[in-house]
C-alpha positions in Angstrom: 110.2 89.7 133.6 109.6 88.2 130.1 111.5 89.6 127.1 109.4 91.4 124.5 110.0 93.2 121.2 109.8 96.4 123.2 112.7 95.3 125.5 114.6 94.1 122.3 114.2 97.5 120.7 115.1 99.3 123.9 118.3 97.2 124.2 119.1 98.0 120.6 118.6 101.7 121.1 121.0 101.6 124.1 123.6 99.9 121.9 123.2 102.2 119.0 123.3 105.3 121.2 123.4 108.9 119.9 120.6 110.6 118.2 119.2 107.5 116.6 119.0 105.7 119.9 117.3 108.7 121.6 114.7 108.8 118.9 114.1 105.1 119.1 113.6 105.3 122.9 111.2 108.3 122.5 109.2 106.4 119.9 108.9 103.4 122.1 107.7 105.5 125.0 104.7 106.8 123.0 101.4 105.0 122.8 101.0 103.3 119.4 98.2 101.2 117.9 100.6 98.2 117.7 101.6 98.2 121.4 100.1 94.7 121.9 102.6 93.4 119.3 105.5 95.0 121.0 104.5 93.6 124.4 104.1 89.9 123.4 106.7 87.7 125.2 109.6 86.1 123.3 111.7 83.2 124.2 115.4 83.8 125.0 116.8 82.2 121.8 114.6 84.3 119.5 115.5 87.5 121.5 119.2 86.8 121.3 119.2 86.0 117.6 117.1 89.0 116.7 119.3 91.3 118.8 122.4 90.0 117.1 120.9 90.4 113.6 119.6 93.9 114.4 122.9 95.0 115.9 124.6 94.5 112.5 121.7 95.4 110.1 120.3 98.6 111.6 123.5 100.7 111.9 124.1 99.9 108.2 120.7 101.2 107.3 121.2 104.3 109.4 124.5 105.0 107.6 122.8 104.8 104.2 119.9 107.1 105.1 120.3 110.6 103.9 118.8 113.6 105.7 115.7 114.9 103.9 116.3 117.9 101.8 113.3 120.3 102.4 112.2 122.4 99.4 112.6 126.2 99.6 109.4 128.1 100.4 107.6 129.2 97.2 109.6 126.7 95.0 106.4 125.4 93.4 105.0 128.9 92.7 102.8 128.7 95.8 103.1 130.7 99.0 104.0 128.6 102.0 
């Protein structure tokens, strides 16, 4: 089976684990308009180098993300 971006992101989701990994796998299972890009084959060297790069970069990005603070209902003077 050829390696694709979808398999790369699935492998990354497995290595990240937790809530972020579950959300990544759920997003990959849904149909998207860019599925043809995710299913293009990659060679092994590109797959390995991207996986190594993403393993270090993506957890750092998740660590810096803050949960969104939702505004209280009626805070703009409008009923929600």
